C-alpha positions as CSV (number, residue, x, y, z in Angstrom):
1,M,-22.0,-161.1,38.0
2,K,-22.4,-158.5,40.3
3,R,-18.9,-158.2,41.8
4,T,-17.5,-159.1,38.8
5,V,-18.9,-155.2,37.7
6,R,-18.2,-153.4,41.1
7,S,-14.7,-155.3,40.4
8,S,-14.1,-153.6,37.3
9,R,-15.5,-150.7,38.3
10,V,-12.8,-150.1,41.5
11,L,-10.0,-150.9,38.9
12,A,-11.2,-148.4,36.2
13,A,-11.3,-145.8,39.8
14,G,-8.0,-146.6,41.1
15,V,-6.5,-146.5,37.3
16,I,-7.9,-142.8,37.0
17,A,-6.7,-141.9,40.7
18,L,-3.1,-143.0,39.5
19,S,-3.2,-140.8,36.2
20,L,-4.4,-137.8,37.7
21,L,-1.7,-137.8,40.6
22,A,1.1,-138.7,37.6
23,A,-0.3,-135.3,35.7
24,A,0.0,-133.9,39.2
25,C,3.3,-135.0,39.7
26,S,4.1,-134.2,36.1
27,R,3.3,-130.6,36.5
28,A,4.8,-130.0,39.7
29,E,8.3,-130.9,38.5
30,S,7.9,-129.0,35.5
31,K,10.3,-126.8,35.0
32,D,8.8,-124.1,32.7
33,P,5.3,-123.0,34.4
34,A,6.8,-119.0,34.2
35,P,6.9,-118.8,30.8
36,A,3.0,-119.8,30.2
37,A,2.3,-117.1,33.4
38,D,4.0,-114.3,31.2
39,A,2.7,-115.2,28.0
40,A,-0.6,-114.7,29.6
41,A,0.1,-111.2,31.2
42,D,1.2,-109.9,27.9
43,K,-2.0,-107.7,26.4
44,G,-0.1,-106.2,22.9
45,P,0.8,-102.9,22.4
46,A,-1.1,-100.4,25.0
47,A,-4.4,-98.2,23.8
48,E,-1.9,-95.5,25.6
49,L,1.2,-94.5,27.4
50,R,1.7,-92.2,29.4
51,L,5.3,-90.9,29.8
52,G,6.9,-88.6,32.7
53,Y,9.8,-86.6,32.0
54,F,11.4,-83.4,33.2
55,P,11.8,-79.9,31.2
56,N,15.5,-80.2,31.6
57,V,18.5,-80.2,29.2
58,T,19.7,-83.3,31.9
59,H,16.1,-85.2,29.7
60,A,17.3,-84.2,26.4
61,S,16.3,-87.5,25.1
62,A,12.7,-87.0,26.3
63,L,12.1,-83.4,24.4
64,I,14.1,-84.4,21.2
65,G,11.8,-87.5,20.9
66,L,8.6,-85.8,21.9
67,E,9.5,-82.7,19.5
68,K,10.7,-84.9,16.5
69,G,7.5,-87.6,17.0
70,L,10.5,-90.5,17.4
71,F,8.1,-91.9,20.4
72,A,4.6,-91.6,18.1
73,K,6.4,-93.0,15.0
74,E,7.2,-96.1,17.0
75,L,4.2,-96.9,18.9
76,G,1.8,-96.4,16.3
77,N,-1.6,-96.9,17.4
78,T,-1.3,-96.3,21.0
79,K,-1.4,-93.2,21.9
80,L,1.1,-91.3,23.5
81,V,0.3,-89.5,26.3
82,P,3.3,-86.5,27.7
83,T,2.6,-85.3,31.5
84,K,5.8,-82.8,32.4
85,F,7.1,-83.1,36.1
86,N,9.3,-80.7,37.9
87,D,11.0,-83.0,40.3
88,G,11.6,-86.7,40.8
89,P,9.2,-86.8,43.9
90,T,6.0,-85.9,42.4
91,E,7.0,-88.3,39.8
92,V,7.6,-90.9,42.1
93,A,3.6,-90.5,43.7
94,S,2.6,-90.9,39.9
95,F,4.2,-94.2,39.0
96,L,3.6,-95.4,42.8
97,G,0.1,-94.0,42.2
98,G,-0.5,-95.7,38.5
99,S,-1.1,-92.3,36.9
100,L,2.4,-92.6,34.9
101,D,3.5,-96.0,32.7
102,V,7.2,-95.0,31.5
103,G,9.1,-91.9,33.0
104,F,12.3,-90.2,32.5
105,I,13.9,-89.7,36.1
106,G,16.5,-89.4,38.2
107,S,18.9,-92.1,39.5
108,G,17.8,-91.1,43.4
109,P,14.1,-90.8,42.8
110,A,14.1,-94.1,40.5
111,I,15.8,-95.8,43.7
112,N,13.0,-94.1,46.0
113,A,10.1,-95.5,44.1
114,F,11.4,-99.2,44.4
115,A,12.0,-99.0,48.0
116,K,8.7,-97.8,48.9
117,S,6.9,-100.5,46.6
118,N,9.2,-103.2,48.1
119,G,10.7,-104.1,45.0
120,E,7.4,-104.3,43.2
121,A,5.9,-101.4,41.6
122,V,8.5,-100.0,39.3
123,R,11.9,-101.2,37.3
124,L,15.0,-99.9,35.7
125,I,14.6,-100.3,32.0
126,A,17.3,-98.1,30.0
127,G,19.3,-95.2,30.9
128,A,18.9,-91.4,29.0
129,T,21.6,-89.0,30.6
130,S,24.8,-88.9,32.0
131,G,26.7,-86.2,33.9
132,G,25.2,-82.2,33.3
133,A,25.2,-81.6,36.6
134,Q,26.9,-78.8,39.3
135,L,27.6,-77.2,42.3
136,V,28.1,-73.4,41.9
137,T,28.6,-70.9,43.8
138,T,29.0,-67.1,44.5
139,A,32.6,-66.1,43.4
140,D,33.6,-65.3,46.8
141,I,33.5,-68.9,47.9
142,A,37.0,-70.8,47.0
143,K,37.4,-73.8,48.7
144,P,34.3,-76.4,50.6
145,E,34.7,-74.8,54.0
146,D,33.8,-71.3,52.7
147,L,30.4,-72.9,52.5
148,A,30.0,-72.8,55.6
149,G,26.7,-70.1,57.1
150,K,25.8,-70.5,53.3
151,S,22.5,-71.4,51.7
152,I,22.7,-74.0,49.4
153,A,19.8,-74.9,47.0
154,T,18.5,-77.7,45.5
155,P,15.8,-78.9,43.5
156,A,13.9,-80.9,45.9
157,L,14.0,-82.6,49.1
158,G,15.9,-86.3,48.3
159,N,16.2,-85.8,44.4
160,T,19.4,-86.1,42.9
161,Q,21.5,-83.6,43.1
162,D,20.1,-83.0,47.4
163,V,21.2,-86.7,47.3
164,A,24.6,-85.9,45.6
165,L,24.5,-82.5,48.0
166,K,24.6,-84.0,50.6
167,K,26.4,-86.9,50.5
168,W,29.4,-84.0,49.8
169,L,28.9,-82.2,52.3
170,A,28.9,-85.4,54.9
171,E,32.3,-86.0,53.3
172,K,33.6,-82.9,53.7
173,N,32.6,-82.4,57.2
174,L,30.5,-80.3,56.5
175,T,27.0,-81.1,57.6
176,G,25.0,-79.4,59.8
177,Q,26.9,-76.0,58.6
178,V,25.2,-74.7,56.2
179,K,21.4,-74.4,55.6
180,I,19.8,-76.3,52.2
181,T,16.6,-75.0,50.4
182,N,14.6,-77.1,48.5
183,Q,12.9,-75.1,45.3
184,E,11.9,-74.9,42.0
185,N,15.1,-74.2,39.7
186,A,13.7,-70.9,38.4
187,Q,13.0,-69.8,41.9
188,T,16.5,-70.5,42.2
189,L,17.8,-68.5,39.9
190,D,16.0,-65.4,41.3
191,L,17.1,-65.9,44.9
192,F,20.8,-66.7,43.9
193,K,20.6,-63.4,41.9
194,K,19.3,-61.4,44.8
195,G,21.9,-63.4,46.8
196,T,19.4,-65.0,49.2
197,V,20.8,-68.2,48.4
198,Q,24.8,-68.1,47.7
199,A,25.2,-71.8,46.4
200,A,22.9,-74.8,44.4
201,W,23.7,-78.1,43.6
202,L,22.0,-78.1,40.0
203,P,20.9,-80.4,36.5
204,E,21.5,-78.5,33.5
205,P,20.4,-76.0,32.4
206,W,20.2,-74.7,35.6
207,S,23.6,-74.6,36.3
208,S,24.3,-72.5,33.1
209,R,21.5,-70.4,33.6
210,L,23.5,-69.8,37.4
211,V,26.8,-69.3,35.7
212,L,25.6,-67.0,32.7
213,E,23.1,-65.3,34.3
214,G,23.9,-65.1,37.4
215,G,27.4,-65.2,37.2
216,A,28.0,-67.7,39.6
217,K,31.4,-70.3,39.4
218,V,31.9,-73.7,39.1
219,L,33.1,-74.9,43.1
220,V,32.4,-78.8,41.8
221,D,31.5,-80.0,38.4
222,E,29.6,-83.7,39.4
223,K,31.7,-86.0,36.6
224,E,35.2,-85.5,38.5
225,L,33.4,-87.6,41.6
226,W,32.5,-90.4,39.4
227,P,34.9,-92.9,37.6
228,S,35.1,-92.0,34.5
229,G,33.5,-89.4,34.7
230,K,30.4,-91.6,34.2
231,F,26.8,-91.3,36.7
232,P,23.6,-91.7,35.7
233,T,21.4,-88.7,35.9
234,T,18.3,-89.6,34.2
235,V,17.1,-93.1,33.5
236,V,14.0,-94.3,32.6
237,L,11.7,-95.8,34.8
238,V,8.7,-98.0,33.9
239,R,5.8,-100.1,36.1
240,T,6.8,-103.6,36.1
241,Q,2.6,-104.0,35.7
242,F,2.5,-102.5,32.1
243,L,6.2,-103.6,31.6
244,K,4.5,-107.3,31.7
245,E,1.3,-106.5,29.9
246,H,2.6,-104.5,26.8
247,P,6.5,-105.1,26.8
248,Q,5.7,-104.2,22.7
249,S,5.3,-101.0,23.3
250,V,8.3,-100.7,26.0
251,Q,10.1,-101.7,23.2
252,A,8.1,-98.8,21.1
253,V,9.3,-96.1,23.9
254,L,13.1,-97.4,23.9
255,R,13.4,-97.6,20.0
256,G,12.1,-94.2,20.0
257,L,15.0,-93.4,22.9
258,L,17.5,-94.5,20.9
259,A,16.7,-92.6,17.9
260,A,16.5,-89.6,19.8
261,N,20.4,-90.4,20.8
262,D,21.4,-91.0,17.5
263,Y,19.6,-88.0,16.4
264,A,21.4,-85.7,18.5
265,Q,24.6,-87.5,17.8
266,N,24.3,-86.5,13.9
267,N,22.5,-83.0,14.3
268,S,23.6,-81.7,17.0
269,A,22.1,-78.1,16.0
270,D,19.2,-79.0,15.0
271,A,18.8,-81.3,18.5
272,K,19.7,-78.1,20.2
273,A,17.2,-76.9,18.0
274,A,14.4,-79.3,19.3
275,V,15.1,-79.4,23.0
276,N,14.9,-75.4,23.3
277,K,11.3,-75.9,21.1
278,Q,10.3,-78.2,23.2
279,L,11.6,-76.0,26.8
280,E,9.8,-72.4,25.7
281,A,6.4,-74.6,25.2
282,L,7.1,-76.1,28.7
283,T,8.1,-73.4,30.5
284,G,7.1,-70.4,28.2
285,K,10.5,-69.4,27.3
286,G,13.3,-70.6,25.5
287,L,17.4,-70.6,26.7
288,A,20.0,-68.3,24.9
289,A,22.4,-69.5,22.5
290,A,25.4,-69.3,24.9
291,T,23.2,-71.5,27.5
292,I,22.5,-74.7,25.8
293,D,25.3,-74.3,24.1
294,R,27.7,-75.2,27.5
295,A,24.7,-77.1,29.3
296,F,25.3,-80.0,26.2
297,T,28.8,-79.7,26.5
298,S,28.4,-81.3,30.1
299,I,25.9,-84.3,29.4
300,S,26.6,-87.2,27.6
301,L,23.4,-89.0,26.0
302,D,23.6,-92.7,26.4
303,T,20.8,-95.6,26.8
304,D,23.4,-97.6,29.4
305,P,21.6,-97.0,33.1
306,L,25.2,-97.6,34.2
307,A,23.7,-100.8,36.7
308,A,27.0,-100.8,38.5
309,T,26.8,-97.3,40.3
310,F,23.3,-97.9,41.4
311,P,24.4,-100.0,44.8
312,Q,27.1,-96.8,45.6
313,L,23.8,-94.4,45.1
314,A,21.7,-96.6,47.2
315,K,24.9,-96.1,49.7
316,D,25.1,-92.1,49.2
317,A,21.5,-91.9,50.2
318,V,22.1,-92.8,53.6
319,T,25.3,-91.2,54.0
320,A,23.7,-88.1,53.0
321,K,20.6,-89.1,55.3
322,V,17.8,-89.1,53.1
323,A,17.4,-92.5,53.7
324,E,17.6,-94.7,56.9
325,K,18.4,-97.6,55.7
326,E,20.2,-99.3,51.6
327,T,17.7,-100.2,49.7
328,P,18.4,-103.7,48.6
329,L,18.2,-103.4,44.9
330,A,17.6,-106.9,43.9
331,G,15.4,-106.8,40.9
332,F,15.6,-103.7,40.1
333,V,16.8,-103.5,36.5
334,D,15.6,-104.9,33.7
335,L,17.5,-104.5,30.6
336,T,15.6,-107.2,28.1
337,A,14.3,-105.0,26.3
338,L,16.3,-102.7,26.2
339,N,19.0,-105.2,25.1
340,A,16.6,-106.8,22.0
341,V,16.1,-103.2,21.1
342,L,19.9,-102.7,21.2
343,K,20.9,-106.1,19.4
344,A,18.4,-104.8,16.2
345,A,20.4,-101.6,15.7
346,G,23.6,-103.7,15.8
347,K,24.7,-101.9,18.8
348,P,26.2,-103.8,22.0
349,E,24.1,-105.2,24.8
350,A,23.9,-102.9,28.6
351,D,25.1,-104.5,31.5
352,A,22.9,-104.7,34.2
353,A,25.5,-105.8,37.1
354,G,23.4,-108.2,38.4
355,L,20.4,-106.2,39.4
356,D,18.1,-108.3,37.2
357,K,18.1,-110.5,39.7
358,K,16.1,-111.2,42.4
């Protein structure tokens, strides 16, 4: 009798062990563990969203969205915390330090943020502005060779225009033959007027200000250097963790971005006024009507990030000697939220150009 009970217990233990093994195998063979993990990561709308941007016309979508309350409207109960930056590298530091959630930023610093975090900390989620950058010079400079021995300014070391200038100089065999200074745009305008700086590669409205207020002329419009005249001057970046935890809030910001672009297209004069009002609040001085009109003629507001241009931009950073090696961009782009917003609005989806895959 005792032997029978013991045998039954052994048999039961064996059945349980086989059942556990089968369950383990079933889990191991399952192809769908990721969605469950992603669902667990989604914490719903964020309590607050820290949004970065520059006081530049190339950030017009951000300025219009803030002035008209378009982001706040879409975010609902999520508190919007606008944060002004004057250059890309400083904004990158805020992203990597975890003190910024979403930001309008130049394409060069966006790549740099991805590179510095080994492809982990940030994702490119939308475009904002194409165009709007020029190399302007004193009247006596008629060709690239005339820049030899001159002083040329860019907004910051390693920013989008700094990379563009240095890459262009390399192509013209002028590397090392000019003095490059990195300084705030307002200082560049003053130094140009004094004759201390003879040229500058700047985003709008600063290239327009040097032309209209400083007597500069355009030597190179960056549009001329890209197919169809399109290149990403300003894009939208997000902290990867924030994107995973608060996808609804990210979509809300992108709806605000789309609304700002639509507003600019349908209400041009009022959109310019909204941008100017924000610039006045941020810098203490608005733009002259002629300046903002000229600046708007050189930009295109578009949520398409022009992802296919980023491999070239990564190469340009190496050519410019701003980066030692080309940044691998696999996984850099995530247009899931943007394309959901575009689809809901009945607009064509944007192409990640394969950069959404690791």
